[in-house]
Legacy VTK file of the C-alpha trace (Angstrom):
# vtk DataFile Version 3.0
C-alpha trace
ASCII
DATASET POLYDATA
POINTS 267 float
-0.225 23.200 17.784
-0.233 21.064 14.582
-1.549 17.560 15.109
-0.156 14.721 13.056
-1.782 11.726 11.308
-0.351 8.282 10.872
-0.990 5.903 7.879
-0.121 2.269 8.109
0.270 0.575 4.717
0.844 -2.863 3.227
0.883 -4.273 -0.228
-0.672 -7.343 -1.767
-0.012 -9.134 -4.994
3.806 -8.639 -5.149
4.441 -12.213 -5.996
3.415 -11.516 -9.633
0.865 -14.283 -9.792
-2.070 -11.968 -9.326
-3.601 -9.781 -11.959
-3.844 -6.821 -9.584
-1.125 -5.299 -7.382
-2.489 -3.320 -4.454
-1.143 -0.957 -1.795
-3.623 -0.159 0.910
-3.769 1.093 4.396
-5.612 3.127 7.123
-5.139 6.608 8.227
-5.812 7.730 11.686
-4.744 10.037 14.463
-1.573 9.259 16.456
-3.787 9.119 19.654
-6.017 6.533 18.033
-3.194 4.344 16.851
-1.566 4.491 20.208
-4.804 3.051 21.725
-5.149 0.368 19.000
-2.768 -2.243 20.271
-4.753 -3.460 23.259
-8.021 -4.118 21.586
-6.440 -5.753 18.579
-4.426 -8.137 20.805
-7.584 -8.894 22.834
-9.186 -10.303 19.670
-6.003 -12.166 18.690
-5.952 -13.729 22.146
-8.845 -15.814 21.083
-9.303 -18.508 21.999
-7.424 -19.953 20.355
-4.564 -17.445 20.661
-2.947 -15.944 17.557
0.482 -14.275 17.831
-0.352 -12.054 14.954
-2.676 -11.639 11.937
-1.611 -12.405 8.390
-4.462 -12.610 5.882
-2.787 -15.172 3.611
-2.340 -17.515 6.596
-5.902 -16.960 7.680
-7.016 -17.904 4.267
-5.011 -21.075 3.907
-5.733 -22.486 7.484
-2.636 -24.503 7.120
-2.477 -27.485 9.484
1.082 -26.583 10.561
0.319 -22.927 11.226
-1.252 -20.922 14.008
-4.696 -21.207 12.309
-4.541 -25.023 12.617
-7.814 -26.491 13.760
-9.859 -23.277 13.220
-12.795 -23.654 10.930
-13.630 -21.216 8.109
-16.630 -19.970 10.062
-14.495 -19.372 13.206
-11.826 -17.613 11.067
-14.444 -15.301 9.592
-15.762 -14.470 13.061
-12.356 -13.504 14.141
-11.714 -11.408 11.075
-15.053 -9.635 11.628
-13.951 -8.898 15.212
-10.673 -7.435 14.037
-12.568 -5.199 11.599
-14.671 -4.129 14.457
-11.494 -2.792 16.115
-10.431 -1.061 12.934
-13.818 0.725 12.907
-13.189 2.175 16.429
-9.767 3.612 15.728
-9.094 4.251 11.950
-10.180 7.331 10.208
-10.139 6.360 6.463
-9.113 3.528 4.232
-7.052 4.391 1.111
-5.878 2.010 -1.583
-4.152 2.336 -4.956
-4.250 -0.565 -7.476
-2.668 -1.435 -10.801
-2.885 -4.287 -13.318
0.463 -6.102 -13.155
0.184 -6.828 -16.914
-0.170 -3.103 -17.744
3.019 -2.387 -15.750
4.844 -5.289 -17.320
3.919 -4.132 -20.877
4.237 -0.446 -20.560
6.996 0.416 -18.077
9.034 -2.665 -16.855
11.065 -3.357 -20.089
12.176 0.297 -20.339
13.461 1.331 -16.994
16.539 0.427 -14.974
16.296 -2.893 -13.088
16.484 -1.024 -9.800
13.116 0.602 -10.522
11.352 -2.151 -12.519
8.800 -2.931 -9.766
5.281 -1.702 -9.793
5.520 -1.176 -6.005
7.336 2.224 -6.515
4.474 3.665 -8.640
1.882 2.499 -6.071
4.066 3.767 -3.213
4.066 7.305 -4.661
0.435 7.006 -5.607
-0.522 6.169 -2.049
1.388 9.087 -0.544
0.012 11.505 -3.153
-3.557 10.384 -2.559
-3.264 10.518 1.244
-1.740 14.004 1.329
-4.272 15.350 -1.287
-7.228 13.995 0.648
-5.931 15.592 3.843
-5.404 18.949 2.022
-8.779 19.110 0.358
-11.213 17.356 2.718
-9.353 17.093 5.890
-7.595 19.657 8.151
-4.207 19.731 6.360
-2.434 17.745 8.962
0.966 16.226 8.000
1.048 12.445 7.778
3.677 9.916 8.985
3.761 6.906 6.702
4.578 3.450 8.154
5.028 0.753 5.489
5.263 -2.964 6.147
8.863 -4.166 6.224
9.852 -5.369 2.744
13.071 -6.486 1.168
15.685 -3.954 2.177
17.776 -3.850 -0.942
14.942 -4.390 -3.514
12.213 -2.287 -1.937
13.131 -0.307 1.158
16.301 1.401 0.010
15.004 2.616 -3.427
11.706 3.695 -1.820
13.602 5.830 0.728
15.623 7.319 -2.044
12.540 8.037 -4.046
10.992 9.720 -0.991
13.977 12.020 -0.450
13.831 13.089 -4.193
10.061 13.631 -4.163
9.900 15.648 -0.951
11.266 18.638 -2.914
8.046 18.650 -4.902
5.539 21.317 -3.934
2.605 18.964 -3.541
4.381 17.178 -0.699
5.848 20.224 1.079
4.890 20.166 4.731
2.433 17.329 4.144
4.668 14.373 4.784
6.179 14.119 8.215
8.280 11.038 7.591
8.205 7.486 6.246
9.747 4.303 7.570
9.389 0.547 7.443
8.473 -1.680 10.313
7.707 -5.404 10.964
3.988 -6.162 10.695
4.377 -8.952 13.347
5.393 -6.298 15.794
3.201 -3.309 14.699
-0.486 -4.253 14.945
-1.742 -1.426 12.792
0.300 -2.989 9.940
-1.666 -6.156 10.439
-4.802 -4.202 9.956
-3.394 -2.879 6.646
-2.459 -6.432 5.625
-6.160 -7.423 6.206
-7.343 -4.571 3.998
-4.810 -4.976 1.141
-5.458 -8.803 0.901
-9.294 -8.247 0.829
-8.958 -5.639 -1.833
-6.640 -7.639 -4.140
-8.798 -10.730 -3.748
-11.994 -8.792 -4.583
-10.640 -7.658 -7.939
-8.622 -10.820 -8.724
-11.111 -13.581 -8.014
-14.408 -13.588 -10.000
-17.726 -14.471 -8.341
-16.806 -14.986 -4.729
-17.242 -11.616 -3.158
-16.900 -11.806 0.633
-18.589 -9.400 2.960
-15.143 -8.681 4.667
-14.096 -6.698 1.630
-16.790 -4.075 2.097
-16.530 -4.295 5.897
-12.788 -3.620 5.976
-13.116 -0.868 3.383
-15.977 0.947 4.923
-15.104 0.343 8.687
-13.595 3.873 9.352
-15.906 6.789 9.711
-14.703 8.634 6.717
-15.445 7.614 3.154
-12.796 5.335 1.649
-10.620 6.479 -1.233
-9.619 4.465 -4.366
-7.146 5.259 -7.067
-6.612 2.994 -10.105
-3.463 3.396 -12.042
-4.594 2.727 -15.588
-2.617 1.688 -18.681
-3.164 5.234 -19.964
-1.685 6.694 -16.733
1.414 4.438 -17.263
1.729 5.522 -20.821
1.822 9.084 -19.632
4.334 8.324 -16.954
6.472 6.443 -19.493
6.497 9.475 -21.897
7.331 11.772 -19.054
10.260 9.664 -17.927
11.480 9.234 -21.537
11.262 13.068 -22.044
13.244 13.669 -18.869
15.822 11.076 -19.809
16.281 12.699 -23.211
16.869 16.108 -21.610
19.369 14.610 -19.087
21.401 12.656 -21.586
21.379 15.633 -24.058
22.762 17.807 -21.297
25.558 15.271 -20.935
26.271 15.215 -24.558
25.153 11.691 -25.119
23.457 11.001 -28.458
19.910 9.739 -28.170
20.593 6.317 -29.782
23.187 5.630 -26.990
20.897 6.198 -24.037
21.017 3.271 -21.601
17.172 2.923 -21.855
14.398 4.247 -23.920
10.778 3.422 -24.719
9.917 2.652 -28.332
8.412 5.476 -30.360
4.828 5.174 -31.354
LINES 1 268
267 0 1 2 3 4 5 6 7 8 9 10 11 12 13 14 15 16 17 18 19 20 21 22 23 24 25 26 27 28 29 30 31 32 33 34 35 36 37 38 39 40 41 42 43 44 45 46 47 48 49 50 51 52 53 54 55 56 57 58 59 60 61 62 63 64 65 66 67 68 69 70 71 72 73 74 75 76 77 78 79 80 81 82 83 84 85 86 87 88 89 90 91 92 93 94 95 96 97 98 99 100 101 102 103 104 105 106 107 108 109 110 111 112 113 114 115 116 117 118 119 120 121 122 123 124 125 126 127 128 129 130 131 132 133 134 135 136 137 138 139 140 141 142 143 144 145 146 147 148 149 150 151 152 153 154 155 156 157 158 159 160 161 162 163 164 165 166 167 168 169 170 171 172 173 174 175 176 177 178 179 180 181 182 183 184 185 186 187 188 189 190 191 192 193 194 195 196 197 198 199 200 201 202 203 204 205 206 207 208 209 210 211 212 213 214 215 216 217 218 219 220 221 222 223 224 225 226 227 228 229 230 231 232 233 234 235 236 237 238 239 240 241 242 243 244 245 246 247 248 249 250 251 252 253 254 255 256 257 258 259 260 261 262 263 264 265 266
């Protein structure tokens, strides 16, 4: 009998005002995630009670929000308790990060608008990292990927199309069970992924103020965390590959190179 793993993933930095864009999440067994909900909600129940966890709301402590009246110290105690729940149920933390400026400079101007979001590169990077780790240091179990619900037309639909296209690649064969998007307010493991992604993005975007929750959230699971950085050099390589593939496709269609809809400038 083949057992399956589940990964719950969220992104942070999509607003474009952060130097780093991050996709991060936790991988664990189906049985562990099935048992996760109760302990997580026990921490949320407080007092005071929180309906869900969202890291940006916890950071702001807005007077009109559900964190109203909660001090920074009390907030940190609650976050520490949530990380304690993650420690009991998750197997590994994984994250992929990229400098937004690198993407804007190297890739964004030269690809169709449908794909001009760094999310898609991190999306594929996360799935590739997760399946490779499971192949080489795990037991080779297939993974079901659950992503936080994002804009349907702008993110979800292209991501699902990209998923369908990439599942024909040999590195994903038999290793990805499925992917889907869910609402983090309803799926508590996605709230854990939100906590992790926010802590990671803040750690690398804000100088000087390193909070203990970053290392706690990253190292909470039993297995060693995994990080992958998509560098500017990586993006240059991706761009060259995309350009080469586009040249071949347009040539097969009989379209002269200078009339291609998009192309990267030659170096």
